[in-house]
C-alpha positions as CSV (number, residue, x, y, z in Angstrom):
1,M,0.0,-0.1,0.2
2,T,1.5,3.3,-0.9
3,P,1.3,6.4,1.2
4,F,-1.3,7.8,-1.4
5,D,-3.6,4.7,-1.2
6,F,-3.3,4.9,2.7
7,W,-4.5,8.6,2.8
8,A,-7.0,8.2,0.1
9,G,-8.5,5.2,2.0
10,L,-8.7,7.3,5.2
11,W,-10.4,10.0,3.2
12,R,-13.0,7.6,1.9
13,T,-13.6,6.1,5.2
14,G,-14.2,9.7,6.7
15,L,-16.6,10.3,4.1
16,S,-18.3,7.0,4.5
17,F,-18.8,7.7,8.3
18,T,-20.1,11.2,7.6
19,Q,-22.6,9.8,5.1
20,T,-23.5,7.2,7.5
21,G,-24.0,9.9,10.3
22,V,-26.5,11.8,7.9
23,T,-28.2,8.7,7.2
24,M,-28.6,8.1,10.9
25,A,-30.0,11.4,11.5
26,E,-32.4,11.1,8.8
27,T,-33.6,7.7,10.2
28,L,-34.0,9.1,13.8
29,G,-36.0,12.0,12.5
30,A,-38.2,9.6,10.5
31,A,-38.4,7.3,13.4
32,G,-39.6,10.1,15.7
33,H,-42.5,10.8,13.2
34,V,-43.5,7.1,13.0
35,I,-43.4,6.6,16.8
36,D,-45.6,9.7,17.2
37,S,-48.3,8.6,14.5
38,R,-48.3,4.8,15.9
39,S,-48.7,6.0,19.3
40,R,-51.7,8.0,18.4
41,T,-52.9,5.1,16.4
42,M,-52.5,2.8,19.6
43,A,-54.2,5.3,21.7
44,A,-57.2,5.4,19.2
45,A,-57.5,1.8,19.1
46,S,-57.3,1.4,23.0
47,R,-60.1,4.1,23.3
48,S,-62.3,2.4,20.5
49,P,-61.2,-1.2,19.7
50,M,-63.6,-1.9,17.2
51,T,-62.5,0.9,14.9
52,G,-58.6,0.5,15.5
53,D,-56.1,0.5,12.5
54,Y,-54.9,-2.9,13.2
55,A,-53.4,-3.1,9.8
56,E,-51.1,-0.3,10.9
57,L,-50.3,-1.8,14.2
58,G,-49.7,-5.3,12.7
59,R,-46.8,-3.8,10.6
60,M,-44.7,-2.7,13.6
61,I,-43.0,-6.0,14.6
62,P,-42.5,-7.7,11.3
63,E,-41.2,-4.7,9.6
64,K,-38.5,-4.2,12.3
65,I,-37.5,-7.8,12.3
66,D,-37.2,-7.6,8.4
67,A,-35.2,-4.3,8.5
68,F,-32.9,-5.4,11.1
69,S,-32.1,-8.8,9.8
70,R,-31.4,-7.3,6.3
71,G,-29.0,-5.1,7.9
72,A,-27.2,-7.6,9.9
73,F,-27.1,-9.9,6.8
74,A,-25.7,-7.0,4.6
75,S,-23.0,-6.0,7.0
76,M,-21.7,-9.7,7.6
77,A,-19.2,-9.8,5.0
78,D,-17.3,-6.6,6.0
79,L,-17.6,-7.7,9.6
80,Q,-16.0,-11.0,8.7
81,A,-13.2,-9.0,6.9
82,V,-12.6,-7.0,9.8
83,Q,-12.1,-10.1,12.0
84,T,-9.8,-11.6,9.3
85,H,-7.5,-8.5,9.4
86,L,-7.6,-8.3,13.2
87,F,-6.5,-11.9,13.3
88,A,-3.7,-11.5,10.7
89,N,-2.4,-8.6,12.4
90,W,-2.4,-10.5,16.0
91,Q,-0.7,-13.2,14.2
92,T,2.1,-11.0,12.8
93,M,2.7,-9.4,16.3
94,M,2.8,-12.9,17.9
95,Q,5.3,-14.3,15.4
96,A,7.7,-11.3,16.2
97,G,7.2,-11.4,19.8
98,F,8.0,-15.1,20.0
99,A,10.9,-14.5,17.9
100,G,12.0,-11.9,20.4
101,R,12.1,-9.0,18.1
102,L,10.3,-6.0,17.1
103,P,8.2,-6.2,14.0
104,S,10.1,-5.3,10.9
105,Q,9.2,-2.2,8.8
106,K,7.6,-4.3,6.3
107,E,5.4,-6.1,8.8
108,M,4.4,-2.8,10.2
109,E,3.4,-1.2,6.9
110,T,1.3,-4.5,6.3
111,M,-0.4,-4.1,9.5
112,T,-0.9,-0.5,9.1
113,G,-2.5,-1.2,5.8
114,R,-4.7,-3.8,7.3
115,G,-5.6,-1.1,9.9
116,A,-6.9,1.1,7.2
117,Q,-8.9,-1.7,5.6
118,I,-10.2,-2.3,9.0
119,A,-11.5,1.2,9.3
120,E,-13.0,1.0,5.5
121,H,-14.9,-2.2,6.3
122,L,-16.2,-0.9,9.6
123,S,-17.5,2.3,7.8
124,R,-19.1,0.1,5.1
125,A,-20.5,-2.4,7.6
126,G,-22.5,0.5,9.5
127,S,-23.6,1.9,6.2
128,K,-24.9,-1.5,5.0
129,A,-26.5,-2.3,8.5
130,L,-28.4,1.0,8.5
131,A,-29.6,1.1,4.9
132,P,-32.6,-1.2,5.4
133,V,-33.6,0.4,8.4
134,H,-33.4,3.8,7.0
135,R,-35.4,2.6,4.0
136,T,-38.3,1.5,6.1
137,A,-38.3,4.4,8.6
138,T,-38.3,6.9,6.0
139,A,-41.0,5.1,4.0
140,N,-43.3,4.8,6.9
141,A,-42.8,8.5,7.7
142,R,-43.8,9.4,4.1
143,R,-46.7,7.1,4.2
144,L,-47.9,8.2,7.8
145,K,-47.6,12.0,6.9
146,R,-50.4,11.6,4.4
């Protein structure tokens, strides 16, 4: 990994974390609206059980299970890559330690490159995990505003 690749990767990672933060803020805003709307729906159903909107209330749990399951599944490959890189770095450090020496410059460069890849994978994992939840929350907010 060249120094340019390293810094470009850090830049991409920073942008990815920033975009994930923006998406999280949008998700939280939409979730607030959905919670407010559904709380009023539950209150109306408790006051008048015969006229309650049970179709809307019946969506609550299945859509959460679906969105969070999709998010977990989407992020698994990146989380597995993080684990692989962490284990490889640990292995490199242990080999140097058992040999009674510090890691070589080449080993340090390799571990630093893996560290940058870990950050990139973590930023992508967060984004991928949030995407289905964001889609569901914002779609519900748009639908319930009508």
